[in-house]
C-alpha positions, 0 to 999 in steps of 0.5 A, a space after each residue: 499499499 505504498 506507491 499507489 497512495 503517492 500523489 503523482 504528476 497529473 500530466 496525461 499520457 496522451 495516446 493511452 486508451 483502454 477498451 472498456 464496456 458500458 461507457 460513452 461520452 458524457 458531461 460533468 453534470 452527470 449524464 447530459 440529457 435524459 433520465 439516469 439509466 441502469 445496466 452493466 458497468 465497469 469499475 477500476 480499483 487499485 493494484 494493491 493485492 488486499 484491495 483487489 481481494 476486497 473488491 472481488 468480494 464486493 463485486 461478487 456479492 453485488 452481482 449475485 443479486 443484480 443479474 441485470 446490473 452486472 459489474 465488471 472489475 479490474 485493477 487500474 491499468 499500468 502507467 507511470 501513475 494512476 492519475 496519468 492513466 485516468 487523465 488519458 482515459 478521460 481524454 480518450 472518452 473510455 473511463 470506467 464508471 467508477 475508479 476506487 483510486 481517485 486522488 483528491 489532488 487530481 480531482 480539479 484537473 479531472 473536473 476541468 477535463 470534463 471527466 467527473 460527474 457532479 454527485 451533488 447535482 446528479 443524485 437526489 440523495 448524494 449530499 445526505 448519503 455522503 455527509 451522513 457517512 463522512 460528516 465534516 470530512 466531506 467538506 474538505 473534498 468539495 470543489 470550488 463550486 461547493 459541490 462533491 465530484 468525489 465520494 470520500 472513501 478511505 483515509 490513512 492517518 499519518 503517525 510517528 513510528 519509532 524504533 524501540 531498539 534504537 531508543 533503548 540504545 540511545 537511553 530513551 524510554 522505548 515504551 513511553 518516549 517523550 515525543 510530544 513537542 518539537 523540543 522533545 523530538 530534537 532532544 531524542 534526535 540528539 541522544 540518538 546521534 550521540 549514541 550512534 544508535 541510528 544514522 538519522 532521527 528522521 529520514 523522509 524522501 529527500 528529492 525535490 518532487 513536490 509530492 514529498 511535502 506529504 512526508 515531511 512538512 505537511 503532516 507536521 504543519 497540520 498537527 501544529 496548526 490544528 488542521 490548516 491546509 497548505 492553501 486555505 480560502 484560496 491563499 497560501 497558509 504555510 508562512 504564518 506562525 504555525 508554519 514557521 514553527 514547523 519550518 524551523 523544526 525541520 531546518 534544525 533537523 537538517 542543520 544538526 545532521 538529524 535528517 539527511 538531504 540526500 536521496 536514500 539509495 533503497 526504498 525511499 518511502 519505507 526503507 530508512 525506517 525499515 532498514 534501521 537507518 532512521 530511528 523514526 518514520 512517518 506513515 499511515 497504518 499501512 506501515 504495519 505491513 512494511 515494518 513488521 518483522 523488520 523493526 520493533 516499533 511503537 506509534 505516537 501522534 505527531 509532535 507539535 510546537 507546544 505539545 497537543 493531546 493525541 485525541 486533538 492532534 490533526 494529521 495528514 489523511 493520505 486519502 483515496 476517494 471514489 470518482 464517478 466518471 462522465 463517460 459512464 452510460 449507466 450512472 444510476 447503477 454506478 451510484 447504487 453500487 458505490 453506495 453498496 460498496 461503502 455500506 457498513 458491512 463493506 466498509 468494515 471488510 475494507 478495514 479488516 482486510 486492508 488495514 485502511 480506514 473508511 472515511 466515516 464518522 462512526 469508525 470506532 463504533 463500526 469496528 469496535 470488535 476489530 479495534 479491540 483485537 488489534 490494538 495497533 490500529 487504535 491510535 489511527 482510529 483516533 486520528 480518522 476524524 482529525 485527518 486532513 487531505 491536500 487542498 482541492 484547488 486547481 494548479 496544486 502541483 505547480 503551487 506545491 512545487 514553489 513550496 518545495 523549491 523554497 524548502 530545498 533551498 532554505 530547510 534541507 540546506 540547513 540555513 536560510 531566512 525562513 520568514 522571508 523565503 516562505 513569505 515570498 513563496 506564499 506570494 508566488 503561490 497566490 499568484 498562480 491561477 487555479 
């Protein structure tokens, strides 16, 4: 569950076309003219093995009761990224009806292409269904017009993993470490470096790619700011007090040698922590599958400048949602199947089978037995209602690249006037049209 959650380039692949059944061209308002129709549909889900198994079970159960509305499913076709594949398919006019791997960051671009159905306007019960299931989290995925072109599906709240063996070797408490504040983490980093227990305290992906903001600055900024997105109300929000505190924290990690600005030679997403090179790592619940058998780890909420209670600490959601695509002919069936796939039973099966949390307000109640038997997931469950995703704005890739360039020059370098550099970056971001 690693690479497919990564928010990749939105550039289309141009000539890629995948033949699909039950699809024809349509409009973003959800069906052009005429009444919504029912019939066979095709869907895509991610290439993650556990999600494929979940999807096959859901499709089998649906098809058994809907002989005239059969669902054909497959993993999303191979490409440089799922976003590129979807964008190219929109251009070719042959998207499936549903994609269970739609990145929130890509929605404005897909919408601009005319590729997505406006759920709010097309289905009379869409607003009630989505908001009753996901609560206020749904508002974070609304497009500029206030409507929903994606159904919030699953979230993977980021937490701070730490290596218990490394902490013990560094003289730190491996069972109840002090990691609530930035000063706590820096003190732990100093002890780790001086003891030689690990090469680095934190080692996020170090390349200049804009998507890497989700593995270093953004989760910590969300925690420190109470859930403020990088861009709020159309303006960059990262140069305020909370942002500068987080930037200073990371600049210190680099200047003191507690983090490395060099790209990791192995798996840059999980490798440094899994390989014992880094004492701490930032990941969602999918980290369990990456680290089991390699690291004896613990999990805590992300630190903040002053220290925030775990049950009040915001974090990065790392969401993937479901898009209903405008080339779908039988949109009524697509909507009915979408609701079936996100009902109580299938949402619980998603959590139990994949370790990923459905984006809903009642996870603790729905999954009470599972969480009691799997205590590892409890802190992540607490983080679900506090998880925030990337802003749903146009031009996001270009805007985040401006931030990332300033990050490389002033944070990873270990020196730089943070206030001046990021105020300038914020002005540049605000000047980029959606």
